[in-house]
C-alpha positions as CSV (number, residue, x, y, z in Angstrom):
1,M,163.7,22.3,77.3
2,K,167.5,22.1,77.2
3,R,167.1,26.2,76.6
4,E,164.9,26.4,79.6
5,V,166.6,24.2,81.8
6,I,170.0,26.8,81.1
7,A,167.9,29.8,81.5
8,L,166.4,28.4,85.0
9,S,169.8,27.6,86.1
10,A,170.8,31.3,85.2
11,L,168.4,32.8,87.2
12,L,169.0,30.5,90.7
13,M,172.6,31.4,90.0
14,C,171.6,35.3,90.2
15,I,169.3,35.3,92.9
16,S,170.9,32.7,94.9
17,P,173.3,35.0,96.7
18,F,170.5,37.0,97.5
19,V,168.4,34.5,99.3
20,S,171.6,33.5,101.5
21,L,171.8,37.2,102.3
22,S,168.1,37.4,103.4
23,A,168.5,33.9,105.2
24,H,171.5,35.5,107.3
25,H,169.5,38.9,108.6
26,G,166.3,36.7,109.9
27,T,165.3,37.5,113.4
28,A,163.5,33.9,113.6
29,A,165.6,32.6,116.4
30,F,164.4,35.8,118.6
31,D,161.9,36.0,120.6
32,N,160.7,39.6,119.5
33,E,157.6,39.5,121.8
34,K,159.7,39.4,124.7
35,K,162.4,41.7,126.1
36,I,164.2,41.0,129.2
37,T,167.0,43.5,131.0
38,L,170.2,41.9,132.8
39,K,172.8,43.4,135.2
40,G,176.1,42.6,134.5
41,T,179.7,42.3,134.1
42,V,181.4,42.7,130.7
43,T,183.9,39.8,129.7
44,E,184.7,40.6,126.0
45,W,183.1,42.9,123.3
46,F,184.2,41.7,119.8
47,W,183.6,44.4,117.4
48,S,183.5,43.0,114.4
49,N,181.6,42.1,111.2
50,P,179.1,40.7,110.7
51,H,177.8,41.9,114.0
52,C,179.5,43.4,117.0
53,L,178.9,40.9,120.5
54,L,179.1,41.8,124.0
55,R,179.6,38.9,126.3
56,F,178.9,39.5,129.8
57,D,178.1,37.8,132.9
58,V,175.2,37.6,134.9
59,K,174.2,36.0,138.8
60,G,171.5,33.9,138.3
61,D,168.5,33.8,141.0
62,D,170.6,30.6,142.4
63,S,173.6,33.0,142.3
64,Q,175.6,30.8,139.6
65,I,177.4,33.2,136.9
66,V,175.5,32.8,133.7
67,H,177.8,33.9,130.8
68,W,175.7,35.6,127.7
69,I,176.4,36.9,124.6
70,G,174.5,40.0,123.0
71,E,174.5,40.8,119.5
72,T,174.1,44.1,117.8
73,Q,174.6,45.4,114.2
74,N,177.5,45.5,112.2
75,P,179.8,48.2,113.0
76,V,179.4,51.1,110.4
77,T,175.4,50.9,111.7
78,M,176.5,50.5,115.3
79,V,179.0,53.6,114.6
80,N,176.4,55.8,113.3
81,G,174.1,55.2,116.3
82,G,176.8,56.2,119.1
83,W,178.9,52.9,119.7
84,S,182.2,52.4,119.4
85,K,184.9,50.2,119.7
86,A,185.9,51.6,123.2
87,S,182.0,51.0,124.2
88,F,183.0,48.3,126.8
89,K,185.9,47.6,128.8
90,V,186.1,44.1,130.5
91,G,184.9,44.3,133.8
92,D,182.5,47.1,133.2
93,E,179.1,46.8,135.3
94,V,176.2,47.0,132.0
95,T,172.7,47.0,132.4
96,V,171.8,45.0,128.9
97,T,168.0,44.9,127.4
98,L,167.2,42.4,125.0
99,N,165.2,39.9,123.0
100,P,166.0,36.6,123.7
101,V,166.4,33.7,121.5
102,K,163.3,31.4,121.7
103,N,165.2,28.2,122.5
104,G,166.2,29.4,126.5
105,L,169.9,29.9,125.9
106,P,171.5,32.7,127.1
107,L,171.8,34.4,124.1
108,G,169.7,37.5,122.4
109,R,169.8,41.1,119.9
110,I,170.6,43.7,122.2
111,L,168.0,46.5,121.9
112,T,170.1,49.2,124.6
113,A,172.7,48.9,127.2
114,E,173.6,51.1,129.7
115,L,176.8,52.5,130.6
116,P,178.5,52.8,133.8
117,S,178.5,56.5,133.2
118,G,174.8,56.2,133.2
119,K,174.7,56.6,129.1
120,T,172.4,54.6,127.4
121,L,173.1,53.1,123.7
122,D,170.4,52.5,121.9
123,A,171.5,49.5,119.4
124,N,169.0,50.9,116.5
125,A,169.9,54.6,116.5
126,G,172.4,53.7,113.7
127,I,169.2,52.3,111.8
128,R,167.0,55.1,112.5
129,G,169.9,57.7,112.2
130,N,169.4,59.2,115.9
131,V,171.6,59.0,118.6
132,Y,169.8,58.1,122.0
133,K,170.9,59.4,125.1
């Protein structure tokens, strides 16, 4: 019995990092069936691990400003898709398409972002290995 408990404990210690890693990368919070497109002004671009974050302000239907946050992949994946630390500057007018979170908060996973130059960046291009133009 003692031997089985030790073996089970060792097994759990070996797999626990993988369980938490897969939990971190889950998409359960996002409404993957829904895509929304928002036009707004960049307030901040966080180029950091584990995910890059784009903060942007959108004028709502009631003319009130809504502060949105869009999440992307990690910087290495984003570079492979044509994104960079300099992709966005504070004050840039952007059009962002994302999967919003299910609870209605102004958060989501970015699918594409159109820059002021008209260039569209695809947030999944680095995963697929192609650059969206």
